[in-house]
C-alpha positions as CSV (number, residue, x, y, z in Angstrom):
1,M,-0.4,0.1,0.0
2,K,2.8,2.4,1.2
3,V,4.5,1.5,-2.4
4,G,1.4,1.9,-4.4
5,I,1.2,5.8,-2.9
6,V,4.6,6.7,-3.0
7,K,4.2,5.5,-6.8
8,K,1.1,7.7,-6.9
9,L,2.5,10.4,-5.6
10,V,5.6,10.9,-7.8
11,A,3.6,10.2,-10.9
12,I,1.4,13.3,-9.7
13,A,4.3,15.3,-9.2
14,A,6.1,14.1,-12.5
15,A,2.8,15.5,-14.2
16,S,2.7,18.8,-12.4
17,A,6.4,19.3,-13.2
18,I,5.7,18.7,-16.9
19,A,2.4,20.7,-17.3
20,I,4.5,23.8,-15.7
21,G,7.4,23.2,-17.8
22,M,4.4,23.5,-21.0
23,V,3.1,26.4,-19.5
24,G,6.4,28.2,-19.3
25,C,7.3,26.7,-22.8
26,G,4.2,28.1,-24.1
27,S,4.6,31.7,-22.6
28,S,8.4,31.8,-23.9
29,T,7.2,30.9,-27.8
30,G,4.6,33.7,-27.1
31,N,7.1,36.2,-26.2
32,K,8.7,35.2,-29.0
33,E,6.3,35.4,-31.6
34,N,5.6,38.5,-30.2
35,T,9.0,40.1,-30.8
36,S,9.1,38.4,-34.1
37,S,6.4,39.5,-35.5
38,N,7.5,43.0,-34.5
39,A,11.0,42.6,-36.1
40,S,10.1,40.2,-38.7
41,A,8.9,43.4,-41.4
42,L,12.5,44.7,-40.9
43,Q,14.5,41.5,-41.2
44,A,12.2,40.3,-44.1
45,I,13.6,43.7,-46.2
46,K,17.1,43.2,-44.9
47,S,17.2,39.7,-45.9
48,K,16.1,40.5,-49.2
49,G,18.0,43.3,-49.6
50,K,15.7,45.2,-51.2
51,L,12.8,48.0,-49.6
52,V,9.8,47.4,-52.1
53,I,7.5,50.6,-51.9
54,G,4.2,51.3,-53.4
55,T,2.9,54.6,-54.8
56,S,0.4,56.3,-56.9
57,A,3.2,58.4,-59.4
58,D,0.5,60.9,-60.5
59,Y,1.0,63.5,-57.7
60,P,3.5,66.1,-57.8
61,P,5.9,67.1,-56.4
62,Y,5.3,63.9,-54.0
63,E,5.5,61.4,-56.8
64,F,5.4,61.4,-61.1
65,H,6.7,60.1,-63.8
66,K,9.6,62.1,-65.6
67,E,11.7,61.1,-68.6
68,V,15.4,61.1,-67.1
69,D,18.5,60.4,-69.7
70,G,15.8,59.1,-72.1
71,K,14.4,56.9,-69.4
72,D,10.5,57.2,-67.9
73,Q,11.3,57.2,-64.1
74,I,9.5,57.9,-60.9
75,V,10.6,60.6,-59.1
76,G,9.3,63.5,-56.2
77,F,10.4,64.4,-52.8
78,D,8.5,61.1,-51.8
79,I,10.9,58.9,-53.3
80,E,13.7,61.0,-52.5
81,M,12.9,60.2,-48.8
82,A,12.6,56.6,-49.8
83,K,15.9,56.8,-51.0
84,E,17.0,57.8,-47.9
85,I,15.0,55.4,-46.2
86,A,16.5,52.4,-48.1
87,K,19.7,53.7,-47.9
88,D,19.6,53.7,-43.7
89,L,18.4,50.4,-43.9
90,G,21.5,49.2,-46.6
91,V,19.2,47.5,-49.2
92,E,18.2,48.8,-52.5
93,L,14.8,50.3,-53.5
94,E,12.4,48.9,-56.0
95,I,9.5,51.4,-56.8
96,K,5.5,50.2,-57.6
97,D,3.2,52.2,-59.1
98,M,-0.8,51.8,-58.6
99,A,-3.9,53.5,-58.2
100,F,-4.1,55.3,-54.8
101,D,-6.9,53.0,-53.0
102,G,-5.2,49.9,-53.7
103,L,-2.2,50.8,-51.9
104,L,-3.2,49.7,-48.5
105,V,-4.2,46.4,-49.8
106,A,-1.1,45.5,-51.8
107,L,0.6,46.3,-48.1
108,Q,-1.6,43.7,-46.1
109,S,-1.1,41.5,-49.2
110,D,3.0,41.5,-48.8
111,K,3.3,43.0,-52.5
112,I,4.7,46.4,-50.6
113,D,6.5,46.6,-47.7
114,M,5.7,50.2,-47.5
115,V,3.8,53.0,-48.7
116,F,4.9,56.7,-50.1
117,A,2.2,58.3,-51.4
118,G,1.5,61.5,-49.2
119,M,-0.9,60.0,-47.6
120,T,-2.6,61.1,-43.8
121,P,-2.8,58.4,-41.1
122,T,-6.6,58.9,-40.3
123,D,-8.1,56.6,-38.1
124,E,-9.6,53.9,-40.2
125,R,-6.1,53.8,-42.1
126,K,-4.4,53.4,-38.5
127,Q,-7.0,49.8,-38.4
128,N,-5.1,48.5,-41.3
129,A,-1.8,50.0,-41.3
130,D,1.3,51.5,-39.0
131,F,2.4,54.7,-39.5
132,S,5.4,56.4,-39.5
133,D,5.8,60.1,-37.8
134,I,4.6,63.2,-40.0
135,Y,7.0,64.1,-42.4
136,Y,5.2,67.2,-44.2
137,T,2.3,68.8,-43.6
138,A,0.2,70.9,-46.3
139,T,-3.2,72.5,-46.4
140,H,-5.7,71.9,-49.5
141,R,-7.0,74.0,-52.1
142,F,-10.4,74.0,-54.5
143,V,-8.9,74.5,-58.4
144,L,-11.3,76.0,-60.7
145,R,-11.5,77.2,-63.8
146,S,-10.2,80.4,-64.6
147,G,-12.7,83.2,-63.6
148,D,-14.8,81.2,-61.3
149,E,-11.8,81.0,-58.5
150,A,-12.6,85.0,-57.4
151,G,-16.2,84.1,-55.9
152,I,-15.4,81.1,-53.9
153,T,-14.6,82.1,-49.8
154,K,-16.0,79.4,-48.1
155,M,-17.2,76.0,-48.4
156,E,-21.2,76.9,-49.0
157,D,-20.1,78.3,-52.2
158,L,-19.5,75.7,-53.6
159,K,-23.1,73.7,-53.0
160,G,-24.5,72.6,-55.3
161,K,-21.1,72.2,-57.8
162,K,-19.5,69.0,-59.0
163,I,-16.1,68.3,-56.8
164,G,-13.7,66.1,-57.9
165,V,-11.3,63.9,-55.9
166,Q,-8.7,61.5,-56.1
167,K,-10.0,58.0,-55.0
168,G,-9.3,57.2,-51.6
169,S,-7.7,60.5,-50.6
170,I,-8.0,62.8,-47.5
171,Q,-9.4,65.1,-49.9
172,E,-12.7,62.8,-51.1
173,G,-13.0,62.2,-46.9
174,I,-13.3,66.1,-46.9
175,A,-15.6,66.4,-49.7
176,K,-18.0,63.5,-48.2
177,D,-18.3,65.3,-44.9
178,N,-19.0,68.7,-46.8
179,F,-20.9,68.2,-49.9
180,D,-23.7,65.7,-51.2
181,A,-22.6,62.2,-52.7
182,A,-24.5,62.6,-55.4
183,N,-22.2,66.1,-56.4
184,I,-18.8,64.3,-55.8
185,K,-16.5,62.6,-58.7
186,S,-14.2,60.3,-57.6
187,L,-10.9,59.4,-59.8
188,D,-7.6,57.1,-59.6
189,K,-5.5,60.5,-61.1
190,V,-5.6,64.0,-60.1
191,T,-4.3,64.7,-63.8
192,D,-8.0,63.4,-65.0
193,L,-9.8,65.4,-62.4
194,I,-7.9,68.6,-64.0
195,L,-9.0,66.9,-67.4
196,D,-12.6,66.7,-66.3
197,L,-12.4,70.4,-64.5
198,K,-11.3,71.5,-67.8
199,N,-13.7,70.0,-70.2
200,N,-16.6,71.1,-67.7
201,K,-17.7,68.0,-66.1
202,V,-16.6,69.2,-62.8
203,D,-16.6,72.3,-60.9
204,A,-13.5,72.1,-59.0
205,V,-10.7,69.8,-57.7
206,L,-9.8,69.8,-54.3
207,A,-6.0,68.8,-53.8
208,E,-3.0,69.7,-51.6
209,Q,-1.7,73.1,-51.7
210,P,1.9,72.2,-53.7
211,V,0.0,69.8,-56.0
212,A,-2.8,72.0,-56.6
213,Q,-0.5,74.9,-57.4
214,I,2.2,72.3,-59.6
215,N,-1.4,72.0,-62.0
216,V,-2.2,75.4,-62.0
217,A,1.4,76.1,-63.5
218,K,1.1,73.5,-66.2
219,N,-2.3,74.0,-67.0
220,E,-3.7,76.9,-69.0
221,G,-7.3,78.3,-68.0
222,I,-7.2,76.8,-64.4
223,A,-6.8,79.0,-61.2
224,I,-6.6,78.3,-57.4
225,A,-9.3,79.3,-55.0
226,D,-6.7,81.4,-52.6
227,K,-9.8,83.0,-50.5
228,L,-10.8,79.6,-49.8
229,E,-7.7,77.2,-47.4
230,V,-9.3,73.4,-46.2
231,K,-6.7,72.4,-43.2
232,D,-6.4,68.8,-42.7
233,P,-7.8,67.8,-39.5
234,D,-5.7,64.4,-39.5
235,G,-2.6,66.5,-40.3
236,G,0.3,65.8,-42.8
237,S,1.4,63.0,-44.5
238,A,3.0,59.9,-43.3
239,I,4.4,56.8,-44.3
240,A,2.5,53.3,-43.7
241,M,4.0,50.2,-43.2
242,K,2.0,46.4,-42.4
243,K,0.5,46.4,-38.7
244,G,2.7,45.4,-36.1
245,S,6.2,46.9,-38.0
246,T,7.1,48.4,-35.0
247,E,11.1,48.0,-35.2
248,L,10.8,49.2,-38.7
249,A,8.8,51.7,-37.8
250,D,11.7,52.7,-35.2
251,Q,14.1,52.6,-38.3
252,V,11.9,55.1,-40.6
253,N,11.3,57.9,-37.8
254,K,15.0,57.6,-37.5
255,T,15.5,58.7,-40.9
256,I,12.7,61.1,-40.7
257,K,13.9,62.8,-38.0
258,R,17.4,62.9,-39.8
259,L,16.1,64.3,-43.0
260,K,14.5,67.0,-40.4
261,D,17.6,67.8,-38.3
262,E,19.5,68.1,-41.7
263,D,16.6,70.4,-43.2
264,K,16.7,68.4,-46.6
265,I,13.1,67.6,-46.6
266,K,12.4,71.1,-47.7
267,Q,15.0,70.5,-50.2
268,F,13.4,67.3,-51.4
269,V,10.4,69.8,-52.0
270,L,11.6,72.5,-53.8
271,D,14.3,70.2,-56.3
272,A,10.9,68.1,-57.1
273,N,9.0,71.4,-57.8
274,K,11.7,72.1,-60.1
275,L,11.1,68.6,-62.1
276,V,8.0,69.3,-62.7
277,D,7.4,70.6,-66.5
């Protein structure tokens, strides 16, 4: 009897020790998985030796197509920032051009590592991506046909007019907050919106101020409503990364801080403006 009891006690103790060990292993594995998840985006980029970014290259001076040395290239101050981040990570840079409203989908499906597209980190977007610190802030302006801009001093002056915005952009959100859905036209490219404005298919186009200024400079017959400035309630542009990219975001923010400290972002913007035809 005593021998049997001792054996049972030994068995119970052994089972308890195994159970405790399994709990310990499970906790350790969980911590490793969490750490791995945060580090995986950074490590994956370094392992392949390449940073793949997604952009919508119809948005000068942020990103746009330009013939350089006889070849079509994507340029702009976002692209210069991407080059700096790739350099600091010690990898090459690859650029993929796509529709703006497909960028976060491409990010989630691992087709790209980051989004450089003058993207504002709204609460809705933060549900699907991590964002860097803000690197550039601009207000928004309405572009109208020349002669129409003088009478636009407040949002109410545009009621009943057809407003053009880029699909999936912060400007689309601003338009939806201020105008009837039936009076909003969303297209993939700002250049197509400007063409619609010139062809009387929309009455105004809402875009970030530097984008509006460049398009007005490139096109006759359109002008900016200077008396109406629209501020961004969410504030500025940031770089989007896949959810859980904590370590990668830290590295990106270090580069952004360096560029700000060196006053290079302002220079990138000026240089990009000079490249626009």
